[in-house]
C-alpha positions in Angstrom: 116.7 -25.1 83.5 113.3 -26.1 82.2 110.8 -23.6 81.3 107.3 -23.3 83.1 104.6 -25.7 81.7 102.2 -24.6 79.5 98.7 -24.4 80.9 96.0 -26.8 79.7 93.7 -25.7 76.8 90.6 -23.8 77.9 87.5 -26.2 77.9 85.1 -23.2 77.7 84.7 -21.1 74.3 85.1 -17.7 73.9 82.1 -15.4 74.6 81.4 -12.3 72.5 85.2 -12.7 71.3 86.6 -12.7 74.6 88.6 -15.7 76.3 87.6 -17.2 79.7 89.4 -16.2 82.7 91.8 -18.9 84.0 92.6 -19.4 87.8 95.5 -21.6 88.9 95.1 -22.9 92.5 98.2 -21.7 94.4 100.0 -23.8 97.2 97.6 -23.7 100.4 99.3 -22.1 103.2 98.6 -24.2 106.2 95.3 -25.6 105.2 93.9 -22.1 104.9 91.2 -23.1 102.1 89.7 -26.4 102.8 87.4 -26.3 99.7 87.5 -24.8 96.5 84.8 -22.2 97.3 86.9 -21.2 100.4 89.7 -19.8 98.2 87.3 -18.5 95.6 85.8 -16.5 98.2 89.3 -15.3 99.3 90.1 -14.4 95.9 86.9 -12.8 94.4 84.3 -12.0 97.1 86.3 -8.7 97.7 85.6 -7.8 94.0 82.2 -9.1 93.6 80.9 -9.9 96.7 80.5 -13.4 98.2 76.7 -13.7 97.0 78.1 -13.3 93.7 80.8 -16.1 94.0 78.4 -18.6 95.6 75.9 -17.9 92.7 78.5 -18.5 90.0 79.4 -21.9 91.7 75.7 -22.7 92.0 75.1 -22.0 88.0 78.1 -24.2 87.2 80.2 -21.2 86.0 83.3 -22.5 87.0 84.8 -25.5 85.2 87.8 -27.8 85.4 90.0 -28.9 82.6 87.2 -31.3 81.5 84.8 -28.8 81.1 82.8 -30.1 84.2 81.3 -27.8 86.5 83.1 -27.4 90.0 81.1 -27.9 93.2 81.5 -25.2 96.2 82.6 -28.5 98.5 85.1 -30.1 96.4 88.4 -30.5 98.3 90.9 -27.6 97.5 93.9 -29.1 95.1 97.0 -26.9 94.8 98.0 -26.6 91.2 94.6 -27.1 89.8 93.4 -25.1 86.8 90.0 -23.5 86.7 88.2 -21.5 84.0 85.1 -19.1 84.0 83.8 -16.1 81.9 83.5 -13.0 83.9 80.5 -10.8 83.8 80.9 -8.1 81.4 79.6 -4.6 82.8 77.5 -2.9 80.2 79.3 -1.3 77.4 78.0 1.2 75.1 78.0 -0.2 71.6 80.3 1.6 69.1 78.2 2.2 66.1 80.7 2.0 63.4 81.6 -1.3 61.3 85.1 -2.5 61.1 86.4 -2.6 57.6 88.4 -5.3 56.3 91.2 -4.2 54.0 93.1 -7.5 53.4 92.5 -11.2 54.9 94.5 -14.4 54.1 95.7 -17.2 56.1 98.4 -15.1 58.0 97.0 -11.8 58.3 93.7 -9.5 58.8 94.3 -6.0 58.2 91.3 -4.1 59.7 90.2 -0.5 59.3 89.4 0.5 62.7 86.8 3.1 63.5 87.0 6.0 65.8 86.2 5.2 69.4 87.0 1.5 69.3 89.7 0.2 71.5 92.2 -2.3 69.9 92.3 -4.9 72.9 90.2 -5.6 75.7 91.2 -3.5 78.9 89.4 -1.8 81.6 86.2 -0.6 80.8 86.2 -1.5 77.3 85.9 -5.5 76.8 83.5 -6.3 74.1 83.5 -3.4 72.4 87.1 -3.5 70.9 88.5 -4.5 67.9 89.9 -7.9 68.7 86.6 -9.1 70.5 84.4 -7.8 67.7 86.7 -9.2 64.9 87.0 -12.6 66.5 83.3 -12.8 67.1 82.4 -11.5 63.4 85.0 -13.6 61.6 85.1 -16.8 63.9 89.1 -16.5 64.3 89.3 -17.4 67.9 93.0 -16.9 68.1 93.4 -13.7 66.2 95.6 -11.2 68.0 97.0 -7.6 66.8 100.5 -7.4 66.2 100.7 -3.7 67.4 98.1 -1.2 69.0 96.1 2.0 67.9 94.8 4.6 70.4 91.2 4.3 70.9 90.3 7.6 69.6 92.4 6.9 66.5 91.0 5.4 63.1 92.7 3.4 60.8 94.6 0.3 60.0 95.8 -2.3 62.4 97.6 -5.5 61.5 96.2 -8.6 63.1 97.7 -12.1 63.1 95.3 -15.2 62.4 97.9 -17.8 63.7 99.5 -17.5 67.2 103.0 -19.1 65.8 103.0 -16.1 63.4 102.6 -13.4 65.8 106.1 -12.9 67.0 107.5 -12.2 63.5 104.9 -9.5 63.0 105.5 -7.8 66.4 109.2 -7.9 65.7 108.6 -5.8 62.6 107.0 -3.2 64.5 109.6 -3.2 67.5 112.4 -3.0 65.1 110.7 -0.2 63.1 110.6 -2.1 59.9 107.0 -1.0 59.2 106.5 2.4 57.2 103.6 4.0 58.9 101.6 7.0 57.5 99.2 8.9 59.0 96.6 11.4 58.0 95.5 14.3 60.5 93.5 17.5 60.2 94.3 20.6 62.3 94.6 24.3 62.2 96.6 25.8 59.6 99.4 28.3 60.5 101.4 29.9 57.4 104.0 31.0 60.0 104.9 27.3 60.6 107.5 26.1 58.4 106.8 22.8 56.9 107.8 19.9 56.2 110.0 19.5 59.2 111.1 16.6 61.4 110.5 16.8 64.9 112.8 15.2 67.6 112.0 15.3 71.3 111.8 13.2 74.8 108.3 12.1 75.4 107.5 10.9 78.7 104.0 9.3 79.6 103.5 8.2 83.3 101.0 5.6 84.2 97.8 6.8 85.5 98.3 10.2 83.7 96.0 11.0 80.7 98.6 13.3 78.7 102.1 12.6 77.7 104.7 15.5 77.8 107.9 16.5 76.5 110.8 17.1 78.9 114.6 17.7 78.3 117.0 14.7 77.7 117.9 12.0 75.3 115.6 12.1 72.4 113.4 9.0 71.9 110.8 10.2 69.4 110.8 11.2 65.8 108.2 12.4 63.4 108.0 13.9 60.0 105.2 16.5 59.6 104.3 17.8 55.9 101.4 19.9 54.9 99.3 18.8 52.0 96.9 21.2 51.5 94.9 23.9 53.3 91.7 25.7 53.1 89.3 27.6 55.7 91.9 27.8 58.4 92.6 24.2 58.4 95.1 22.2 57.1 95.4 18.4 55.9 98.7 16.9 57.2 101.0 13.8 56.3 102.3 12.6 59.5 105.2 10.0 59.3 106.3 8.5 62.6 109.8 6.9 62.8 109.3 6.0 66.6 106.2 4.9 68.4 105.9 6.6 71.7 102.3 7.0 73.0 100.5 10.0 71.9 103.6 11.0 69.7 102.0 12.5 67.1 99.3 14.2 69.2 102.3 15.5 71.4 104.5 16.7 68.3 101.5 18.6 66.5 100.7 20.1 69.6 104.1 21.5 70.4 103.8 23.1 67.0 101.1 24.9 67.9 99.1 22.8 65.6 96.8 20.5 67.9 94.6 18.0 65.9 91.0 19.0 65.6 88.7 17.4 68.6 91.8 16.3 70.3 90.2 15.9 74.2 93.8 15.9 75.6 96.1 18.3 73.6 96.7 21.0 74.4 94.0 20.8 77.3 92.5 17.8 79.0 88.9 18.0 78.6 86.3 16.5 81.1 85.4 12.7 80.2 82.8 12.8 77.2 79.4 11.1 78.0 79.4 7.5 76.6 77.7 7.3 73.1 79.2 10.6 72.6 80.4 10.1 68.8 79.9 13.3 67.3 83.7 14.7 67.7 86.2 12.0 66.5 89.7 13.0 66.7 90.9 13.9 63.3 93.9 11.4 63.2 93.8 8.5 60.6 96.4 5.7 60.3 96.5 5.6 56.6 99.2 3.3 55.3 101.2 0.5 56.6 104.1 -0.8 54.2 106.7 -3.6 55.1 108.1 -6.9 54.0 106.2 -9.9 55.0 108.1 -11.7 57.6 106.6 -14.6 56.9 106.1 -14.9 53.0 108.8 -12.5 52.1 106.6 -10.6 49.6 106.4 -6.7 49.9 103.1 -5.4 51.5 101.3 -2.3 51.3 97.8 -1.5 52.5 96.0 1.5 52.5 92.9 2.5 54.6 89.6 3.1 53.3 88.4 5.6 55.7 88.4 9.4 55.6 88.7 12.1 58.1 85.1 13.8 58.6 86.7 17.2 58.9 88.0 16.9 55.1 85.1 15.0 53.6 85.2 15.9 49.8 88.5 13.7 49.2 
């Protein structure tokens, strides 16, 4: 059985590190779309308005495989590919630089600041790690091999060549990467540490907070106290699995909710865009693995520090 044909290469360059959107014109049901414009109105007018679709056509924003502008009155052709750049909604710039821990022909190891999403999604598009790195480094095909929560700072492994991405993603899928996090939370001398926490964590789509519930265990974290002072503790967190919000959920379950966590134990109202004063005190500090492409041992350590423990 033959696989689906690979779509043609985009004739438009990236804009602000974001790929152009691609539209493949589907089969025309009983001549419903005499022209390209008719289909684009059907497809996009509900989201952006008919006037915006018409103005984008007039401005030559939709292009074909040869990069030429598509006219509104061109006859509809099923299977044709079109590209365009979406209008970016205004985003508040995340005012922190992205650190570069390592760069070679295969990898970029980035030190992601707090508040920066890893990949474009929802309201975060240009202000994301991937978009900013592509733009700053000029590596259009850069892709992350894993994700880090927007509120968490620290190391993200990005792949330079698309052909290598699967090998590095497999490392994370098969738990072959040793990950070490650092966190600041309240100190409780009555909580025995170190300890390994195992539980079942469930995260529902559309619900901000994950939760623990009875059932087969699907998450495991080792929690160690490194030092404490003035009612706060500095902790080393070693996740053996990678459930959404796992470390935050496990620390909260011990009564040691992370400092400045807006979700655990209580979901706070959305902070105003531009409120960068209270970063979550969680840092992805170490990535360690055997490189699947070169075979060499790799160990990378973040150069960032948590603001609640500044004098280290």
